[in-house]
C-alpha positions as CSV (number, residue, x, y, z in Angstrom):
1,M,64.4,-180.5,157.6
2,S,66.8,-180.3,160.2
3,L,66.2,-182.8,162.8
4,E,67.5,-182.8,166.0
5,N,68.5,-186.0,167.9
6,K,66.1,-187.4,170.4
7,A,65.6,-190.6,172.6
8,V,64.9,-193.1,170.2
9,P,61.6,-195.2,171.4
10,I,60.5,-198.8,170.3
11,V,62.2,-200.4,167.5
12,T,62.6,-203.8,167.1
13,D,66.6,-204.1,167.5
14,R,67.4,-201.0,169.5
15,A,71.1,-202.3,169.7
16,K,71.0,-202.5,166.0
17,S,70.0,-198.7,165.7
18,S,72.3,-196.9,167.3
19,A,75.5,-198.7,165.9
20,A,74.3,-198.1,163.0
21,N,73.6,-194.0,163.3
22,S,76.7,-191.8,162.6
23,K,77.4,-189.4,164.8
24,D,77.1,-186.5,162.3
25,R,73.6,-187.3,160.5
26,P,70.3,-185.0,161.4
27,F,68.5,-187.9,162.6
28,P,68.6,-191.5,163.0
29,L,67.6,-194.4,160.6
30,E,64.7,-195.1,162.7
31,W,63.1,-192.0,161.9
32,T,63.4,-193.0,158.4
33,R,60.4,-194.5,155.4
34,N,60.6,-195.0,152.0
35,I,57.4,-195.7,150.9
36,G,55.6,-196.2,147.8
37,I,52.1,-195.3,146.9
38,A,51.0,-197.9,144.2
39,A,47.5,-198.9,143.1
40,H,45.4,-199.4,139.9
41,I,44.6,-196.4,137.8
42,D,42.1,-194.0,139.1
43,A,42.1,-195.3,142.2
44,G,43.4,-192.3,143.8
45,K,47.3,-192.4,144.4
46,T,48.1,-189.2,143.0
47,T,45.5,-187.2,145.0
48,T,46.6,-189.3,148.4
49,T,50.3,-188.5,147.8
50,E,49.2,-184.1,147.2
51,R,46.9,-184.9,150.4
52,I,50.3,-186.2,152.6
53,L,52.2,-183.3,151.4
54,F,49.7,-181.0,152.4
55,Y,49.4,-182.3,155.5
56,S,53.3,-182.6,156.2
57,G,53.9,-179.0,155.0
58,V,55.3,-179.6,152.1
59,V,53.1,-177.2,149.9
60,H,50.5,-175.1,151.1
61,K,47.7,-175.3,148.6
62,M,46.7,-178.8,147.5
63,G,47.0,-179.8,143.8
64,E,44.4,-181.5,142.0
65,V,45.1,-184.3,139.1
66,H,42.0,-182.8,137.2
67,E,43.5,-179.4,137.2
68,G,47.0,-180.4,136.2
69,S,48.3,-178.6,139.5
70,A,49.8,-181.8,141.1
71,V,53.2,-181.5,142.3
72,T,54.1,-185.6,141.8
73,D,52.5,-184.7,138.1
74,W,54.8,-182.4,136.5
75,M,55.1,-183.3,133.0
76,E,53.3,-181.8,130.8
77,Q,51.9,-185.2,129.0
78,E,50.8,-186.3,132.8
79,R,48.8,-182.8,133.6
80,E,47.0,-182.8,130.3
81,R,46.1,-186.6,130.0
82,G,45.6,-186.4,134.4
83,I,47.4,-189.8,134.6
84,T,50.7,-190.8,136.3
85,I,53.6,-191.5,133.7
86,T,56.5,-191.7,135.4
87,A,57.4,-192.5,139.4
88,A,58.2,-189.0,141.0
89,A,60.3,-189.0,144.3
90,I,59.5,-186.2,147.0
91,S,60.5,-185.8,150.9
92,C,58.0,-184.8,153.4
93,A,58.2,-184.9,157.8
94,W,55.6,-186.2,159.6
95,N,54.4,-186.4,163.6
96,A,52.5,-188.4,164.4
97,S,49.7,-187.8,166.6
98,W,49.8,-190.7,169.0
99,G,52.3,-194.0,169.4
100,P,55.6,-194.3,170.5
101,W,56.7,-192.0,167.6
102,H,54.4,-189.1,169.3
103,G,56.5,-185.6,169.4
104,I,59.0,-187.0,166.9
105,Q,59.4,-186.0,163.3
106,Q,59.6,-188.7,160.8
107,R,61.0,-188.4,157.5
108,I,59.1,-189.9,155.0
109,N,60.6,-190.5,151.0
110,I,57.6,-191.1,148.9
111,I,57.9,-192.4,145.4
112,D,54.2,-192.1,143.6
113,T,54.0,-194.2,140.9
114,P,52.0,-194.9,137.7
115,G,48.8,-197.2,137.8
116,H,48.8,-197.4,134.1
117,V,50.0,-200.9,132.6
118,D,52.2,-199.6,130.2
119,F,54.4,-197.9,132.8
120,T,54.1,-200.8,135.1
121,A,58.6,-200.5,134.6
122,E,58.1,-197.7,136.9
123,V,56.8,-199.8,139.3
124,E,59.2,-202.5,139.3
125,R,62.1,-200.0,140.0
126,S,60.2,-198.1,142.5
127,M,59.5,-201.6,144.8
128,R,62.9,-202.6,144.2
129,V,64.3,-199.7,146.5
130,L,61.3,-199.5,148.5
131,D,60.9,-200.5,152.4
132,G,57.4,-200.6,152.4
133,A,54.2,-199.3,150.5
134,V,50.7,-197.8,150.5
135,A,48.7,-200.1,147.8
136,V,45.8,-197.8,147.4
137,F,42.3,-199.6,146.4
138,C,39.0,-197.8,145.4
139,A,36.5,-198.0,147.8
140,V,33.6,-198.7,145.0
141,A,35.7,-200.7,142.2
142,G,37.5,-203.1,145.1
143,V,40.4,-205.0,143.7
144,Q,41.2,-204.3,140.1
145,P,44.0,-206.2,137.7
146,Q,46.2,-203.5,138.0
147,S,46.0,-204.1,141.3
148,E,46.6,-207.5,141.1
149,T,50.6,-206.6,139.3
150,V,51.7,-204.4,141.4
151,W,50.8,-206.4,145.0
152,R,52.5,-209.3,143.0
153,Q,55.6,-206.6,142.3
154,A,55.5,-206.1,145.6
155,N,55.8,-209.8,147.0
156,K,58.3,-210.4,144.5
157,Y,60.6,-208.0,146.4
158,N,59.5,-208.1,149.9
159,V,58.2,-204.7,150.5
160,P,55.7,-204.5,153.5
161,R,52.5,-202.6,152.8
162,I,49.2,-201.5,154.4
163,A,46.6,-200.5,152.7
164,F,44.1,-197.5,152.0
165,V,40.7,-198.1,150.8
166,N,39.9,-194.8,148.9
167,K,37.1,-193.3,147.7
168,M,34.8,-194.3,150.8
169,D,32.7,-190.7,149.4
170,R,31.7,-192.4,146.2
171,T,28.4,-193.9,145.7
172,G,28.3,-197.6,145.7
173,A,31.5,-197.9,148.4
174,D,32.0,-200.7,150.3
175,F,35.1,-200.9,152.9
176,F,34.2,-204.4,154.2
177,R,33.6,-206.0,150.2
178,A,37.3,-204.2,149.8
179,V,38.6,-205.8,152.6
180,S,37.2,-209.0,151.7
181,E,38.3,-208.9,148.0
182,M,42.0,-208.3,149.3
183,R,41.6,-211.5,150.9
184,E,40.2,-213.5,148.2
185,K,41.7,-212.3,144.8
186,L,45.2,-211.3,146.5
187,G,45.5,-214.2,149.4
188,A,46.5,-211.3,151.5
189,N,45.7,-211.7,155.3
190,A,44.2,-208.2,155.3
191,H,42.7,-206.9,158.7
192,P,40.7,-203.0,159.5
193,L,43.2,-201.1,161.5
194,F,40.3,-198.5,161.2
195,I,36.6,-198.9,160.3
196,P,34.6,-196.5,158.6
197,I,31.4,-194.3,160.0
198,G,29.0,-194.5,157.3
199,K,29.6,-194.2,154.3
200,E,29.3,-192.7,150.4
201,E,27.7,-188.9,151.1
202,N,27.6,-189.7,155.1
203,F,30.9,-190.7,155.7
204,A,31.4,-189.2,158.7
205,G,34.4,-190.6,160.5
206,L,36.9,-193.5,161.6
207,I,36.9,-195.8,165.0
208,D,40.5,-196.7,165.6
209,L,40.5,-200.4,166.8
210,V,44.2,-200.1,168.3
211,Q,43.1,-197.3,170.3
212,N,39.4,-197.7,170.8
213,V,38.5,-194.2,170.0
214,A,36.7,-192.6,167.1
215,Y,37.5,-189.6,164.8
216,M,35.0,-187.5,163.6
217,F,35.6,-186.0,160.5
218,V,35.1,-181.7,160.5
219,T,32.2,-180.4,158.2
220,D,33.4,-177.1,157.6
221,E,34.9,-177.3,154.4
222,K,37.6,-174.1,155.7
223,D,38.8,-176.1,158.2
224,L,39.6,-179.2,156.3
225,D,43.4,-178.4,157.0
226,L,42.7,-179.1,160.8
227,A,43.1,-182.6,162.5
228,P,39.4,-184.5,163.2
229,T,37.8,-184.9,166.8
230,T,38.5,-187.4,168.6
231,Q,35.6,-188.7,170.5
232,P,34.4,-192.0,172.6
233,I,33.2,-194.5,169.8
234,P,29.3,-193.7,169.0
235,A,26.9,-196.4,170.8
236,E,25.3,-197.6,167.3
237,Y,28.9,-198.6,166.5
238,A,30.6,-200.3,170.1
239,E,29.4,-203.7,168.9
240,Q,30.7,-203.7,165.5
241,A,34.2,-202.0,166.7
242,K,34.5,-204.6,169.8
243,E,34.4,-207.4,166.6
244,Y,36.2,-206.0,164.5
245,R,39.3,-205.5,167.3
246,E,39.0,-208.9,168.6
247,K,40.1,-210.6,165.1
248,L,42.8,-207.7,164.8
249,I,43.8,-208.7,168.1
250,E,43.7,-212.4,167.4
251,A,45.6,-212.1,163.4
252,A,48.1,-209.9,165.7
253,S,49.0,-212.4,168.5
254,D,50.5,-214.8,165.7
255,F,53.2,-212.7,165.6
256,D,53.8,-211.4,169.1
257,D,54.0,-214.1,172.2
258,V,53.5,-211.8,174.6
259,L,50.5,-210.9,173.0
260,A,49.5,-214.5,172.0
261,E,49.8,-215.6,176.2
262,K,47.6,-212.5,177.1
263,Y,44.8,-213.1,174.8
264,L,44.7,-216.6,175.6
265,G,44.7,-215.8,178.8
266,G,42.2,-213.1,178.7
267,E,44.4,-210.5,179.8
268,E,43.9,-206.7,178.8
269,I,45.8,-206.0,175.9
270,T,47.7,-202.6,176.5
271,V,47.8,-200.0,173.0
272,P,51.6,-200.4,173.1
273,E,51.6,-204.0,173.2
274,L,49.0,-204.3,170.4
275,M,50.7,-201.8,168.4
276,L,54.7,-203.5,168.7
277,A,52.9,-206.6,167.6
278,I,51.1,-205.2,164.0
279,R,54.2,-203.5,163.3
280,K,56.0,-206.8,163.7
281,A,53.2,-208.8,161.5
282,T,52.9,-206.4,159.0
283,I,56.7,-206.0,158.6
284,S,56.5,-210.1,158.9
285,M,54.7,-209.6,154.7
286,K,52.4,-212.0,156.3
287,F,49.8,-209.1,157.5
288,T,48.0,-205.9,156.1
289,G,46.1,-203.5,158.2
290,V,43.6,-201.5,156.1
291,I,42.5,-198.0,156.3
292,P,39.3,-196.4,154.9
293,G,39.3,-193.2,153.8
294,S,38.9,-190.2,151.2
295,A,42.1,-188.5,150.1
296,F,39.7,-186.2,147.3
297,K,37.7,-185.6,150.5
298,K,40.5,-185.0,153.1
299,K,39.1,-187.5,154.9
300,G,41.3,-190.5,156.7
301,V,44.7,-189.1,155.0
302,Q,46.4,-188.1,159.1
303,R,45.2,-191.5,159.7
304,L,47.5,-193.2,157.1
305,L,50.5,-191.2,157.6
306,D,50.3,-192.1,161.2
307,C,50.0,-195.7,160.4
308,V,53.0,-195.6,157.7
309,V,54.8,-194.0,160.8
310,N,53.9,-196.7,163.2
311,Y,53.4,-199.9,161.3
312,L,55.8,-199.7,158.0
313,P,59.4,-200.6,158.4
314,C,62.4,-198.5,158.7
315,P,66.1,-199.2,157.0
316,I,66.9,-201.0,160.0
317,D,63.8,-203.2,160.6
318,L,64.1,-205.0,157.5
319,P,66.8,-208.0,156.7
320,P,70.6,-207.1,155.1
321,I,69.8,-206.7,151.1
322,K,71.6,-210.0,149.7
323,G,74.2,-209.2,147.0
324,Q,77.3,-211.0,145.4
325,D,81.0,-210.7,145.2
326,S,83.3,-211.5,142.2
327,E,83.4,-214.9,142.7
328,G,79.5,-215.6,142.6
329,N,79.3,-215.8,146.8
330,E,76.2,-214.0,148.6
331,V,77.3,-211.1,150.3
332,L,74.7,-209.4,152.6
333,A,74.6,-205.3,153.1
334,Q,72.9,-203.9,156.6
335,A,71.7,-200.6,156.6
336,D,75.0,-199.0,158.6
337,D,75.9,-195.7,158.1
338,N,79.8,-196.4,159.3
339,A,79.8,-199.3,156.6
340,K,81.8,-199.3,153.0
341,L,79.2,-197.7,150.8
342,A,77.2,-199.7,148.6
343,G,73.4,-198.5,146.9
344,L,71.7,-199.1,143.6
345,A,70.8,-196.9,140.6
346,F,67.6,-197.6,140.2
347,K,66.4,-194.5,137.7
348,L,68.0,-192.5,135.3
349,W,66.1,-188.9,134.1
350,T,67.2,-186.5,131.7
351,D,66.9,-182.6,133.5
352,P,66.8,-179.8,131.4
353,F,68.6,-177.7,134.1
354,V,71.5,-180.3,135.4
355,G,71.4,-182.9,132.6
356,K,71.6,-186.6,133.3
357,L,70.1,-187.2,137.0
358,V,70.9,-190.9,138.7
359,F,68.2,-191.8,141.2
360,Y,69.9,-193.6,143.8
361,R,69.1,-195.8,147.2
362,I,71.7,-196.2,149.3
363,Y,71.6,-199.4,150.8
364,T,74.9,-198.9,153.7
365,G,77.5,-196.4,154.1
366,R,77.4,-192.8,153.1
367,I,78.2,-190.5,149.8
368,N,80.0,-187.2,150.0
369,K,79.2,-185.3,147.1
370,G,82.6,-185.1,145.3
371,M,83.2,-189.1,146.1
372,P,84.1,-191.5,143.7
373,L,81.9,-194.4,143.4
374,Y,83.1,-197.4,141.9
375,N,80.7,-199.8,139.3
376,P,81.5,-203.5,139.2
377,R,79.5,-203.6,135.9
378,T,82.0,-201.3,134.0
379,R,85.0,-201.9,136.6
380,R,85.3,-198.3,136.3
381,S,85.0,-195.5,138.9
382,E,83.2,-192.1,138.7
383,R,83.3,-189.1,140.6
384,V,79.7,-187.3,141.8
385,S,79.7,-183.7,140.9
386,R,76.6,-183.0,142.7
387,L,74.1,-184.5,145.3
388,V,70.7,-183.7,145.8
389,L,67.7,-184.7,147.6
390,M,64.5,-184.7,145.0
391,R,61.0,-183.1,145.8
392,A,59.5,-184.0,142.3
393,M,60.9,-181.6,140.0
394,D,62.7,-179.5,142.6
395,R,65.9,-180.1,144.1
396,E,68.0,-179.4,147.3
397,E,71.5,-179.4,147.1
398,V,73.0,-181.7,150.0
399,E,76.8,-182.1,150.5
400,V,75.8,-185.9,152.2
401,A,73.6,-188.6,152.1
402,Y,73.5,-191.4,154.3
403,S,72.4,-195.3,155.0
404,G,68.7,-195.5,154.2
405,D,68.1,-192.1,151.8
406,I,67.1,-191.6,148.4
407,C,68.9,-189.3,146.5
408,A,69.9,-188.2,142.7
409,L,73.3,-188.4,141.7
410,V,74.7,-185.7,139.0
411,G,78.3,-186.2,137.3
412,V,78.3,-190.2,137.3
413,K,77.9,-190.7,133.1
414,D,78.4,-194.5,132.2
415,V,75.4,-195.7,134.5
416,I,72.5,-197.7,133.5
417,T,69.5,-198.9,135.7
418,G,70.4,-201.5,138.1
419,D,73.8,-200.6,138.3
420,T,75.2,-201.1,141.6
421,L,77.7,-197.9,142.6
422,C,79.5,-198.5,145.9
423,H,83.3,-198.2,147.4
424,E,85.8,-199.0,145.3
425,D,87.2,-201.3,148.0
426,Y,83.5,-203.2,148.6
427,D,82.9,-206.1,146.4
428,I,79.4,-206.5,146.0
429,R,76.7,-206.5,142.8
430,L,73.1,-205.7,144.2
431,E,70.4,-207.4,142.3
432,P,69.1,-205.0,139.7
433,P,64.8,-204.7,139.4
434,S,64.2,-207.4,136.4
435,F,61.6,-205.6,133.6
436,P,59.1,-207.7,131.7
437,E,59.7,-207.8,127.7
438,P,57.8,-205.3,124.9
439,V,54.7,-206.3,123.8
440,I,54.2,-204.3,120.8
441,A,56.4,-202.3,118.3
442,M,56.2,-199.8,115.9
443,S,58.3,-198.2,113.1
444,I,59.6,-194.9,113.1
445,E,60.9,-192.5,110.9
446,P,62.6,-189.2,110.3
447,N,60.8,-186.4,108.3
448,S,63.8,-185.1,107.3
449,K,67.9,-185.3,107.7
450,A,68.4,-182.8,110.4
451,D,65.4,-185.0,112.0
452,Q,67.8,-188.0,111.6
453,E,70.7,-187.3,114.1
454,K,68.2,-185.7,116.6
455,M,66.3,-188.8,116.8
456,G,69.1,-190.8,117.7
457,N,70.2,-188.8,120.3
458,A,66.8,-188.7,121.6
459,L,66.3,-192.5,121.3
460,Q,69.5,-192.8,123.3
461,R,68.1,-191.0,126.2
462,L,65.0,-191.8,126.3
463,V,65.8,-195.7,126.3
464,A,69.1,-195.1,129.0
465,E,66.0,-193.7,130.6
466,D,62.8,-196.7,130.4
467,P,64.4,-200.4,130.3
468,T,61.3,-201.5,128.7
469,L,61.4,-199.1,125.8
470,K,63.7,-201.4,123.4
471,V,65.3,-199.7,119.5
472,K,66.7,-201.6,116.8
473,T,67.1,-201.1,113.0
474,D,65.6,-203.7,111.1
475,E,68.1,-205.8,108.9
476,D,65.6,-206.3,105.8
477,T,64.3,-202.7,105.6
478,G,66.6,-200.6,107.4
479,Q,63.5,-199.0,109.7
480,T,64.5,-198.2,113.4
481,I,61.8,-200.2,115.1
482,L,60.7,-198.7,118.7
483,A,58.9,-201.4,121.0
484,G,57.5,-201.3,124.3
485,M,54.5,-202.2,126.9
486,G,51.4,-200.7,124.4
487,E,50.2,-198.4,123.0
488,L,50.0,-195.5,125.4
489,H,53.3,-196.0,126.2
490,L,54.6,-195.5,122.5
491,E,52.7,-192.7,122.0
492,I,53.7,-190.9,125.0
493,I,57.8,-191.7,124.0
494,I,56.3,-190.1,120.4
495,D,55.0,-187.2,122.2
496,R,58.4,-186.8,124.4
497,M,60.4,-186.9,121.4
498,K,58.4,-184.2,119.5
499,R,58.6,-181.8,122.3
500,E,61.6,-182.1,124.9
501,F,64.0,-183.2,121.4
502,K,62.2,-181.6,118.8
503,V,62.6,-184.6,116.7
504,E,59.4,-184.9,113.5
505,A,58.8,-188.3,112.7
506,T,56.5,-191.2,110.9
507,V,55.4,-193.4,112.8
508,G,54.2,-196.9,111.2
509,K,51.5,-199.1,112.0
510,P,51.7,-201.0,115.6
511,Q,52.9,-204.5,115.3
512,I,53.1,-207.2,117.7
513,A,55.7,-208.9,119.2
514,Y,55.3,-212.5,118.9
515,R,57.6,-215.3,120.3
516,E,58.4,-218.9,119.5
517,T,58.8,-222.0,121.1
518,I,58.6,-225.5,121.1
519,H,56.5,-228.8,121.5
520,G,58.9,-231.6,121.6
521,S,62.7,-232.9,121.6
522,A,64.7,-233.1,119.0
523,Q,68.4,-233.3,118.3
524,G,70.7,-230.6,115.9
525,E,74.0,-231.0,114.2
526,G,75.8,-227.9,113.5
527,K,78.8,-227.8,111.3
528,F,81.2,-224.9,110.4
529,V,83.9,-225.8,107.7
530,R,86.1,-223.2,105.9
531,Q,89.2,-224.4,103.9
532,T,91.0,-221.0,102.7
533,G,94.6,-222.4,101.6
534,G,96.2,-221.5,104.9
535,K,94.3,-221.9,108.4
536,G,90.7,-223.3,107.7
537,Q,88.0,-222.7,110.5
538,Y,86.5,-226.0,111.9
539,G,83.2,-225.7,114.3
540,H,81.2,-229.1,115.4
541,V,78.3,-228.8,117.7
542,V,75.9,-231.2,118.5
543,V,72.5,-230.3,121.1
544,T,69.7,-231.6,122.3
545,I,66.9,-229.0,123.0
546,E,63.4,-229.8,124.9
547,P,60.3,-227.3,126.4
548,N,61.5,-225.7,129.8
549,E,59.1,-224.5,132.5
550,K,57.0,-221.7,131.5
551,G,58.7,-218.6,132.0
552,K,62.0,-219.7,132.5
553,G,62.8,-218.4,129.4
554,V,66.1,-220.1,126.8
555,E,68.6,-221.9,129.0
556,V,71.7,-223.8,128.0
557,V,73.3,-226.7,129.7
558,N,76.5,-227.9,128.9
559,K,77.0,-231.5,129.3
560,I,80.2,-232.3,127.6
561,V,82.1,-235.0,128.9
562,G,85.6,-236.5,128.0
563,G,87.0,-233.1,126.6
564,V,85.5,-233.6,123.2
565,I,85.0,-229.8,123.0
566,P,87.5,-228.0,124.5
567,K,86.6,-225.8,127.4
568,E,87.6,-222.3,125.7
569,F,84.9,-222.9,122.8
570,I,82.2,-223.9,125.0
571,K,81.3,-220.1,125.8
572,P,81.1,-219.3,122.2
573,A,79.0,-222.4,121.0
574,T,76.4,-221.3,123.9
575,D,76.4,-217.5,122.7
576,G,75.7,-218.7,118.9
577,I,72.7,-221.0,120.7
578,L,71.5,-217.7,122.2
579,E,71.9,-215.8,119.1
580,G,70.3,-218.4,117.0
581,A,67.6,-218.3,119.6
582,N,66.8,-214.9,118.9
583,N,65.3,-215.6,115.4
584,G,63.3,-218.4,115.2
585,V,62.8,-220.7,112.8
586,V,58.9,-220.5,112.6
587,A,58.1,-216.2,111.9
588,G,61.9,-215.3,112.5
589,Y,60.8,-214.1,116.6
590,P,62.5,-214.3,119.4
591,V,62.6,-218.2,120.9
592,V,61.4,-218.8,124.9
593,D,61.0,-221.4,127.0
594,A,63.2,-224.3,125.4
595,K,66.4,-225.7,127.0
596,I,69.2,-226.8,125.0
597,S,72.2,-229.0,125.8
598,I,75.2,-229.4,124.5
599,V,75.8,-233.0,123.9
600,D,78.6,-233.9,121.5
601,G,81.0,-232.3,119.5
602,S,84.7,-232.2,118.0
603,F,87.3,-229.5,116.9
604,H,90.4,-229.4,115.0
605,P,93.8,-228.7,116.9
606,V,94.9,-226.2,114.3
607,D,91.3,-225.2,112.2
608,S,89.1,-224.7,115.3
609,S,88.2,-221.4,116.8
610,E,85.7,-218.9,118.8
611,I,83.7,-217.6,115.8
612,A,83.6,-221.0,114.1
613,F,82.1,-222.6,117.2
614,K,79.8,-219.6,117.6
615,M,78.4,-220.5,113.7
616,A,78.3,-223.8,115.1
617,G,76.4,-223.7,118.0
618,I,73.8,-220.9,115.6
619,F,73.7,-224.3,112.8
620,A,72.7,-226.6,115.7
621,F,70.2,-224.7,117.3
622,K,68.3,-224.1,114.0
623,E,68.5,-227.5,113.2
624,A,67.3,-229.0,116.3
625,M,64.5,-226.6,116.6
626,K,63.1,-227.2,113.1
627,A,62.7,-230.8,114.4
628,A,61.2,-230.1,117.9
629,S,57.3,-229.2,116.6
630,P,58.1,-225.7,116.6
631,I,54.9,-223.2,117.4
632,L,54.4,-219.3,117.2
633,L,52.6,-217.7,120.6
634,E,50.7,-214.8,120.4
635,P,50.6,-211.8,123.9
636,I,47.2,-212.3,125.4
637,M,45.8,-209.5,127.5
638,G,43.8,-209.8,130.1
639,V,40.5,-207.3,129.6
640,E,38.2,-206.5,132.0
641,V,35.1,-204.0,130.9
642,T,32.8,-202.3,133.3
643,T,29.8,-201.6,131.6
644,P,26.6,-200.6,132.4
645,E,24.2,-203.7,132.4
646,E,22.5,-202.4,129.0
647,F,25.1,-202.1,126.9
648,Q,26.5,-206.2,128.5
649,G,25.6,-207.9,125.7
650,D,26.9,-205.9,123.3
651,I,30.7,-205.8,125.2
652,M,30.6,-209.2,125.0
653,G,29.4,-209.7,121.5
654,D,32.7,-207.3,120.5
655,I,34.8,-209.3,122.5
656,N,33.7,-212.7,120.7
657,R,34.5,-211.3,117.8
658,R,37.6,-210.2,118.4
659,R,38.6,-213.6,119.4
660,G,38.5,-213.4,122.9
661,Q,37.2,-215.5,125.8
662,I,35.2,-214.6,128.3
663,Q,36.5,-215.8,131.4
664,G,34.0,-214.5,133.8
665,M,31.3,-211.5,134.8
666,E,30.3,-209.8,138.2
667,T,27.6,-207.4,139.3
668,K,29.3,-204.3,141.2
669,S,27.0,-201.3,142.3
670,G,25.2,-201.5,139.3
671,A,27.6,-201.7,137.0
672,C,28.6,-205.3,134.9
673,I,32.0,-206.3,134.7
674,V,33.1,-208.6,132.0
675,S,36.7,-210.4,132.3
676,A,38.3,-211.9,129.3
677,N,41.4,-213.1,127.9
678,V,41.8,-211.2,124.0
679,P,45.0,-211.4,121.8
680,L,46.6,-208.3,121.7
681,E,46.5,-208.0,118.1
682,M,42.3,-207.7,118.2
683,L,42.8,-204.6,120.6
684,F,44.1,-201.6,118.8
685,G,42.1,-198.9,119.4
686,Y,39.8,-200.9,122.0
687,V,39.1,-198.4,124.3
688,T,37.7,-196.3,121.8
689,D,35.5,-198.9,120.0
690,I,33.8,-199.7,123.6
691,R,33.4,-196.3,124.5
692,S,31.0,-195.9,120.9
693,L,29.6,-199.3,122.1
694,S,28.0,-197.8,125.5
695,K,27.6,-194.1,124.8
696,G,31.1,-193.4,126.1
697,R,29.8,-195.1,129.6
698,A,32.1,-198.0,129.7
699,S,36.0,-198.3,130.7
700,A,38.2,-200.8,130.4
701,S,41.7,-201.6,131.7
702,I,44.2,-204.2,130.0
703,T,47.0,-206.1,131.3
704,P,49.7,-208.8,129.9
705,S,48.2,-212.1,130.9
706,H,50.4,-214.5,128.9
707,F,51.5,-216.1,125.7
708,E,49.1,-218.8,123.5
709,Q,49.4,-220.5,120.4
710,V,48.3,-218.6,117.1
711,P,45.7,-220.3,115.4
712,S,46.4,-222.7,112.2
713,N,44.3,-220.3,110.3
714,L,46.2,-217.1,111.0
715,L,49.9,-218.4,111.1
716,A,50.3,-218.0,107.2
717,K,49.1,-214.5,107.3
718,I,51.7,-213.5,110.2
719,V,54.6,-215.5,108.6
720,E,54.0,-213.5,105.6
721,S,53.9,-210.2,107.2
722,S,56.7,-210.8,109.2
723,S,58.6,-211.7,106.2
724,K,57.6,-208.6,104.6
725,A,57.8,-205.9,107.7
726,P,59.3,-207.9,110.5
727,A,59.0,-205.8,114.3
728,R,61.2,-209.3,116.1
729,T,62.0,-207.5,119.2
């Protein structure tokens, strides 16, 4: 994809852009877009990606999810199930049909992310390294539960986005209702950039509110690879187009002083002025432009690509990425080929042909094949033996990659997800992506001695790839416990072990990952004293414990004054407290949302040691927690069931039997949507059960919601079962 340098059109900071470009890079930074396609399951992300690849010339035959031929769904399990499991990176080029970028091919690096909640880690780590995103919504279902999750993830990592309302050809499609739901449920400042001409089977075109023209789709199936015809706005849509264009200009004028002045003065606003204002508004994260279309019917995808190029940011449009030096001071890394190298390893993958692939986003500097990379976590350098650009499962070997690029490294070994890899003279650590804790666990045992070693190797590699997959050996039973984000997640892992690593294993019944916390405050004292004739052991710690803010986890604060515990013993005492918090006092599950303060203690000038203070910290924590009204928490899931109205009563009755609480009901396009909170313990096999209840016509989506106290009548049963077969993860 060699692109020659041309004059650069309007960008937000032209001086900064020219200085940031290396003389030998094939095209300037402002011709690069790093975007993700994210949405609820079945909204049409992969189909949209396939159409983008076709129209941009990467593939010459459109792949279909239902046929198992999608380029980005390359895993066997993805093709069999028709779902995306792992985020796939792929590059393409697009020449916008209009606007300041017209005539200049842009490089678009796309990451197609999964929609299923069990694979939310793939979305999380993708969002961390993206510059922009396309949020796909279903025109019939509107904003669904996982749509809200990915929207929050994009907010968390400050990712500007545009929205594509897909499936406009489906019965019940309503573009304006979807935009309204984006405002109500997501709090988005959403405004149409295009409005549809017709809907459902009569979806015939789009009206471009920026250029004030209409695009009519071709009707001949053979010509669907051609651009739509441009026409004047049909008379029956003129009033509606005028109304929505006014609203768009008014919204965009909040982000551009020139546009605001002209708008208030009643002056005519030019297309370039409106485009620049929309671009600024989008990059500010306070505005979302919306485009209607139908990816399956190949309608609106070219206009979506134009909007990606015209409105989503290039790497130099964004603020510098924040990191920390070894002293904890803030360090900023701006996209610049001529600076020292810094980037983030955001994903690991085991490739059957080349071995371990490390997906790497370069934030600043450039990387050459054979170059050593410094890892601040391990304090070691490793050499890159090969450098590749990914095309889903195909690879293009390159000699050099530049700032703003997403590439894959071969040859670096001691790397985990979230590691910074940089120039050895650059003291920086970039913030890694954060991942949710597992909510479900199961035991797994190899079927034979030969499988034992293979299983260990397989799990080691799978855990390295997937940060939400946890493996531990239960001390009481000796069983290997596998914990993940849901039944499907663990099912896919077991399937991968069998297919990729040839491991035959027996799987135990899924166990719930409960949590413990406290209701009250208390004090606890821990003493560890041993006399053995020679040098003894002495550690003494006094702590107070109190509830912490929800979601803050376990926090340890040092409140020692006057040196009653020397500084060198504070860290071991803290480590002991944190170790004690791994196994609570109710049923041995991890503790959350507790604040522990080290307030007093004593030491012996000869006998005190780090191990003694660590043990004292464990004892002090356990005593304090026992006195602070400890409780057991269970994971609660948000369940949304879409069912024909005739089965509504049966579905609601079933939810009540599962200890569920109905949160709301609404009717949309002839179907009833029931929202409820249900304990995870009661949801095993739920999707199969509701299909039976509704003769196969109901569907459900399940997302993690929060933790709630276990009812007292179930507590004894859970404590008893956890002592027999614990899955404390």
